[in-house]
Kinemage of the C-alpha trace (Angstrom):
@kinemage 1
@onewidth
@group {chain A} dominant
@subgroup {mainchain}
@vectorlist {calphas} color= white
{ca met a 1} P 8.966 2.728 -7.673
{ca phe a 2} L 9.178 1.742 -4.233
{ca thr a 3} L 10.921 -1.048 -2.201
{ca gly a 4} L 8.416 -1.723 0.497
{ca ile a 5} L 10.265 -0.661 3.262
{ca val a 6} L 8.011 1.902 5.057
{ca glu a 7} L 9.674 5.064 6.276
{ca gly a 8} L 7.156 6.165 8.929
{ca ile a 9} L 3.730 6.435 9.633
{ca gly a 10} L 1.257 9.343 8.732
{ca glu a 11} L -1.937 10.130 10.170
{ca val a 12} L -5.316 10.886 7.894
{ca thr a 13} L -6.329 14.590 9.452
{ca glu a 14} L -8.771 15.356 6.626
{ca arg a 15} L -11.198 13.684 4.402
{ca ser a 16} L -13.530 15.357 1.664
{ca glu a 17} L -15.525 14.138 -1.287
{ca ser a 18} L -14.793 15.704 -4.485
{ca asp a 19} L -17.097 16.282 -7.496
{ca gly a 20} L -14.125 17.458 -9.813
{ca gly a 21} L -12.996 20.648 -10.326
{ca leu a 22} L -9.440 19.277 -9.608
{ca ser a 23} L -6.399 21.883 -9.667
{ca ser a 24} L -3.867 19.029 -10.919
{ca glu a 25} L -4.133 15.232 -11.465
{ca ala a 26} L -4.129 12.435 -9.423
{ca arg a 27} L -3.106 8.628 -10.303
{ca gln a 28} L -2.878 5.404 -8.608
{ca gly a 29} L 0.378 4.194 -9.478
{ca ser a 30} L -0.107 4.569 -13.451
{ca ser a 31} L 0.010 6.686 -16.260
{ca asp a 32} L -3.829 7.023 -16.311
{ca glu a 33} L -4.869 10.595 -16.231
{ca gln a 34} L -7.947 11.438 -14.186
{ca ser a 35} L -10.089 14.306 -15.759
{ca glu a 36} L -11.363 17.123 -13.753
{ca ser a 37} L -15.046 16.036 -14.106
{ca asp a 38} L -14.431 12.675 -12.331
{ca gly a 39} L -15.244 12.514 -8.797
{ca gly a 40} L -13.344 11.046 -5.986
{ca leu a 41} L -11.846 11.499 -2.449
{ca arg a 42} L -9.253 14.094 -1.373
{ca val a 43} L -7.326 13.037 1.588
{ca arg a 44} L -4.759 15.264 4.103
{ca ile a 45} L -2.222 13.173 5.984
{ca ala a 46} L -0.116 14.725 8.557
{ca ala a 47} L 3.979 13.557 8.690
{ca asp a 48} L 5.912 15.927 10.284
{ca trp a 49} L 9.094 13.849 9.578
{ca leu a 50} L 8.391 14.048 5.996
{ca asp a 51} L 11.088 17.032 5.176
{ca ser a 52} L 11.184 16.300 1.448
{ca leu a 53} L 8.144 15.609 -0.428
{ca asp a 54} L 7.415 17.974 -3.358
{ca arg a 55} L 3.974 18.704 -5.116
{ca gly a 56} L 3.436 16.563 -7.590
{ca ala a 57} L 6.026 13.922 -6.000
{ca ser a 58} L 4.771 10.143 -5.952
{ca val a 59} L 4.067 8.528 -2.743
{ca ser a 60} L 3.340 5.272 -1.250
{ca val a 61} L 0.300 5.608 1.189
{ca ser a 62} L -0.489 2.015 2.477
{ca gly a 63} L 0.994 0.325 -0.706
{ca cys a 64} L -0.997 2.707 -3.129
{ca cys a 65} L 1.042 5.044 -5.532
{ca leu a 66} L -0.493 8.519 -4.787
{ca thr a 67} L 0.428 11.747 -6.244
{ca val a 68} L 1.117 15.220 -3.603
{ca glu a 69} L -1.138 17.806 -4.857
{ca glu a 70} L -0.711 20.277 -2.058
{ca arg a 71} L 2.386 20.534 0.690
{ca gly a 72} L 2.389 22.350 3.541
{ca asp a 73} L 4.095 22.608 6.843
{ca gly a 74} L 3.742 18.838 8.139
{ca trp a 75} L 1.240 17.370 5.745
{ca phe a 76} L 0.436 16.867 2.527
{ca glu a 77} L -3.053 16.177 0.226
{ca thr a 78} L -3.646 13.861 -2.368
{ca phe a 79} L -6.654 12.663 -4.769
{ca leu a 80} L -8.083 9.163 -4.933
{ca ala a 81} L -9.863 8.685 -8.025
{ca glu a 82} L -12.698 6.178 -8.198
{ca glu a 83} L -10.645 3.190 -9.343
{ca thr a 84} L -8.162 3.880 -6.470
{ca arg a 85} L -11.167 3.957 -4.130
{ca ala a 86} L -12.925 0.812 -5.718
{ca val a 87} L -9.401 -1.517 -5.782
{ca thr a 88} L -7.860 -0.436 -2.585
{ca ser a 89} L -8.750 0.028 1.247
{ca leu a 90} L -8.200 3.776 1.069
{ca asp a 91} L -11.866 4.587 0.387
{ca asp a 92} L -12.395 3.248 4.181
{ca leu a 93} L -10.109 5.716 5.497
{ca val a 94} L -11.734 8.317 8.377
{ca val a 95} L -9.810 11.094 10.470
{ca gly a 96} L -7.257 9.751 12.868
{ca asp a 97} L -6.284 6.651 11.096
{ca gln a 98} L -2.912 6.082 10.309
{ca val a 99} L -1.091 4.847 6.819
{ca asn a 100} L 2.170 3.546 5.797
{ca leu a 101} L 4.332 6.014 3.960
{ca glu a 102} L 7.501 5.968 1.810
{ca arg a 103} L 8.729 8.222 -0.834
{ca ala a 104} L 9.620 7.018 -4.416
{ca met a 105} L 13.072 5.637 -4.471
{ca pro a 106} L 15.575 7.685 -5.863
{ca ala a 107} L 17.936 6.143 -8.648
{ca asp a 108} L 20.772 6.125 -6.316
{ca gly a 109} L 19.206 4.604 -3.514
{ca arg a 110} L 19.902 1.322 -1.579
{ca phe a 111} L 17.375 -1.336 -2.562
{ca asp a 112} L 16.648 -2.795 0.470
{ca gly a 113} L 13.194 -4.605 -0.275
{ca his a 114} L 11.741 -5.735 -3.370
{ca val a 115} L 10.499 -3.914 -6.353
{ca val a 116} L 7.162 -2.397 -5.479
{ca gln a 117} L 5.160 -0.387 -8.116
{ca gly a 118} L 2.416 0.825 -5.779
{ca his a 119} L -0.093 -0.858 -7.929
{ca val a 120} L -2.392 -2.106 -5.586
{ca asp a 121} L -4.041 -5.755 -7.466
{ca asp a 122} L -6.520 -6.640 -4.472
{ca thr a 123} L -7.429 -6.394 -0.768
{ca val a 124} L -7.402 -9.352 1.481
{ca ala a 125} L -8.710 -9.632 5.204
{ca val a 126} L -6.585 -10.420 8.409
{ca glu a 127} L -7.423 -13.992 9.930
{ca arg a 128} L -5.784 -14.370 12.697
{ca ile a 129} L -2.662 -12.524 14.587
{ca glu a 130} L -0.444 -14.522 16.987
{ca ser a 131} L 2.375 -13.850 18.725
{ca ala a 132} L 5.638 -15.753 19.007
{ca gly a 133} L 8.035 -14.646 21.532
{ca glu a 134} L 9.150 -11.181 20.496
{ca asn a 135} L 7.335 -11.776 16.719
{ca trp a 136} L 4.382 -11.868 15.396
{ca arg a 137} L 2.531 -14.046 12.945
{ca tyr a 138} L -0.426 -12.922 10.782
{ca thr a 139} L -2.612 -15.046 8.809
{ca phe a 140} L -4.329 -13.718 5.782
{ca glu a 141} L -6.921 -14.861 3.817
{ca leu a 142} L -5.595 -15.937 -0.155
{ca pro a 143} L -6.779 -13.886 -2.746
{ca ala a 144} L -8.493 -14.573 -5.877
{ca glu a 145} L -5.150 -14.783 -7.724
{ca ser a 146} L -3.401 -17.092 -5.058
{ca his a 147} L -0.954 -18.373 -7.744
{ca tyr a 148} L 1.035 -15.127 -7.073
{ca val a 149} L 1.485 -15.795 -3.406
{ca val a 150} L 4.524 -18.254 -3.419
{ca his a 151} L 6.468 -19.951 -0.425
{ca lys a 152} L 9.252 -17.695 0.483
{ca gly a 153} L 8.261 -15.311 -2.152
{ca ser a 154} L 7.695 -11.548 -1.879
{ca ile a 155} L 4.463 -9.969 -0.983
{ca thr a 156} L 3.269 -6.547 -0.430
{ca leu a 157} L 1.104 -5.919 2.317
{ca asp a 158} L 0.216 -2.210 2.718
{ca gly a 159} L 3.064 -1.102 1.357
{ca ile a 160} L 5.477 -3.225 3.207
{ca ser a 161} L 7.397 -5.641 1.828
{ca leu a 162} L 7.138 -9.105 3.244
{ca thr a 163} L 8.000 -12.700 2.947
{ca val a 164} L 5.507 -15.498 2.463
{ca ala a 165} L 5.996 -17.805 5.314
{ca ser a 166} L 3.721 -20.633 4.705
{ca ile a 167} L 0.574 -20.994 2.503
{ca asp a 168} L -2.492 -23.211 3.418
{ca his a 169} L -4.557 -23.918 0.365
{ca asp a 170} L -7.112 -25.855 1.922
{ca ala a 171} L -7.925 -23.444 4.494
{ca gly a 172} L -7.481 -20.554 1.860
{ca thr a 173} L -4.991 -18.686 4.071
{ca phe a 174} L -1.510 -17.865 3.937
{ca asp a 175} L 0.937 -16.472 6.708
{ca val a 176} L 3.841 -13.868 7.272
{ca ala a 177} L 6.082 -13.339 9.969
{ca ile a 178} L 6.485 -9.672 11.660
{ca ile a 179} L 9.693 -8.929 13.344
{ca pro a 180} L 9.322 -6.167 16.349
{ca glu a 181} L 10.646 -3.416 14.027
{ca thr a 182} L 8.227 -3.737 11.352
{ca tyr a 183} L 5.249 -4.524 14.033
{ca glu a 184} L 6.224 -1.235 15.865
{ca glu a 185} L 7.258 1.278 13.008
{ca thr a 186} L 4.302 0.167 10.715
{ca thr a 187} L 0.540 0.210 11.112
{ca leu a 188} L 0.415 -3.809 11.175
{ca ser a 189} L 0.057 -3.023 15.012
{ca ala a 190} L -3.165 -1.311 14.692
{ca arg a 191} L -4.808 -4.064 12.491
{ca asp a 192} L -7.296 -6.598 13.733
{ca pro a 193} L -8.767 -9.846 12.168
{ca gly a 194} L -11.522 -8.797 9.678
{ca asp a 195} L -9.625 -5.561 8.761
{ca asp a 196} L -8.703 -5.437 4.932
{ca val a 197} L -5.177 -4.769 3.909
{ca asn a 198} L -4.054 -3.739 0.175
{ca val a 199} L -1.894 -6.211 -1.474
{ca glu a 200} L 0.387 -6.190 -4.259
{ca tyr a 201} L 1.792 -9.234 -6.157
{ca asp a 202} L 5.218 -9.360 -6.842
{ca val a 203} L 5.475 -8.036 -10.563
{ca ile a 204} L 8.306 -10.324 -11.722
{ca ala a 205} L 5.825 -13.392 -11.466
{ca lys a 206} L 3.432 -11.341 -13.744
{ca tyr a 207} L 5.897 -10.258 -16.323
{ca val a 208} L 6.802 -14.097 -16.632
{ca glu a 209} L 3.469 -15.272 -16.355
{ca ser a 210} L 2.681 -12.735 -19.369
{ca met a 211} L 5.627 -13.790 -21.793
{ca leu a 212} L 4.757 -17.420 -20.991
{ca asp a 213} L 1.095 -16.751 -22.463
{ca asp a 214} L 2.454 -15.113 -25.191
{ca arg a 215} L 4.431 -18.357 -26.466
């Protein structure tokens, strides 16, 4: 589990298509196993500041929970299965791109964001970016399951725990306010209108909906 508080930025240094033959399994934030015969994408990410990330550990890469396959001095490798590539924006990564990184939350850690699983639900495009003094306002297209986007509710965008500032159903958009710390310490500063970001809805809302449906 994660909290959506990005610890730092990593840079993609290698990208290679894979036809299988994996030495270990990868997953997109779930218990589903990826067989060695499945194709996918292997990505190496440089992050000199990550001093404790063991092989087999879970790490959030721009909001997507992935497994560390290999670890070296200042870098780690992870594998993106076909499902991950289809659902998230990570399939578009190229060498030189930056990604938001967060290690899994320890059991005795401080809970600073909200419950984030690393299970990407959808991608949405950036519509507008506006500066407001020292702050920024980002406008995104509403996702297909727009009922999960709630005014003043939590939402995860590219692994960042954010609060929905406003919703315009007529325009099909929603806004989030970005403080200088978030703008400077995450990849949001590199986003432009038209770019896609990974979205994870608040899991509590999904559980409530499921229980009400059962009744």
